[in-house]
N, C-alpha and C positions, 0 to 999 in steps of 0.2 A: 628538446634537444639536450644532450648530455655530453660533456667533454671528459676526457681522461683525467684532467686536472680536478674537475668538480667531483668526480667519482673518488679519487684518492683523498681529497679534502673531506668529503662527507664521511667516508669510512673512518678516517682518522678522528673526526669529531665525535663519533659514537664509540670509538675505542675498539673497533673490530679489526681482526686480521683478515687477510684475503679469503682464507678458507671459511671463516665465519660468515662473511658476506655471501660467498658462494652457496653455503648451506641455506641461509635465510632467503636468498633469491631463487633457490632451486635451479642453479646453473652450475656448470663445472668450474673448478678452480682455474683451469686453463682459460676459460672465457673471461673471468675476472682479470687475470694477468694480462690478457690481450687488450681488454678494454682500458685498463689503467695505463698501459704502455702507449696508448694512443695520444698523440699531441693534437689537440683540437677536438672537433666533433667526432663522436664515436659512430662508426659505420658498422653496426652489428645488426643481427636479426632483430627486428622490432620487438619480438617477444622477450628476448634476452635483455635488451635495454630497458624495456618496461619493467621486467621482474626485478632488476637491480635497482632501478630508480624507486620502485614501489617499496622494496625492502628498506631502503634508506629513509624514505618519507615516513613509513610506519615507525621507524626509530626516532623520528622527530627532526629530520633534515628537510630544509626547503631549498630548492634549486632556483637560482636567479638567472634570468635570461637577459643579457644586455641588449639583445635585439639589434645590434649594430648602431645604436644611437650614441653619438659621441658624448652626449651629456650623461649617459648612464655610466656606472662604474664597471660595466662589463659583466660577463658571466661569473657566477660565484655560488657559494653555498652559505647558509646560516642556519642556526637552530630556528625552528618554526616557532612563531609566537604562541600557537596553540598546538602543542606537541602531540596531543591525542586525537586531533580532529580526523585524520585519515583513518585511524583505527576505529573510531566511533562510527564513521560513515560506512566502513567495510562491514562492521558487525551488524548495523541496522539493515544494510542491503542484504546481507547473508541470512538474516533471521526473518525478514518480512514474508518471503514465500513459504518457508516451512511453518511459520506461525499460522498463516492462513490455512494451509493444508491440514495442520494438526487440529485446528478448531473445527474444520469441516468434518474430519474423521471422528472426532469426539462427539459432535452433534449427530452424525449419522449412526454411530454405534449406540447412542442413547438419546431417544427423542425428547426426553425431559432434561437433558443435560443443563441447559441454561435456566431451568426452573429449580434446580437443586440449591441447597444453601451456598451462599457466596464463598465461604471458606473452602468447601469441597470443590467447587468449580475452579477457584484460583489454584488450589493444590494440584489438581489434574493438569491444568494448563502449565503451571510452573514446572512440574515434573517433566513434561514433554520438552519444554523450552530449555531446561537445564541440560538435557542430553544433547540437543542440537547446538546449544551455545558452547558447550565444552568442545564438541567436534569442530565447530567453526573457528573458535579462538585458536585452537591448535593449528588449524590450517592457515589462518591469517598470520599468526605470529610464528608459525613453524616451530612449535615447541611440543614436547611430550609432557604429559601430566606428571 
């Protein structure tokens, strides 16, 4: 769950304006404005809410859910203790499939691939991974090179 107050606070903590958050979350500026104007829980399309929350989490924001427990301090935001955890997990998940496919392709194209000198094998694998990693990081972080 995400509230308009949490969204405004998280955006302020990372120093983004509304248009920057919209760009990073791949949603319209109008969507951000509508979400931030909400008092209480945001009732938006789940993909929009997920995209906005994900963009802020990648930037290092952690959303706190009070869960209605009177002993909690309520809903809020804070800087994540491990600011890069979400990005690291996203990169690992994004690279696992392509790495397996690349290794399979390299081995199918060259029956002796894994019998070659280690340096040569590593260089071919790293070359493939470098291409995939650049594309995935641009997608995850929504940045151009």
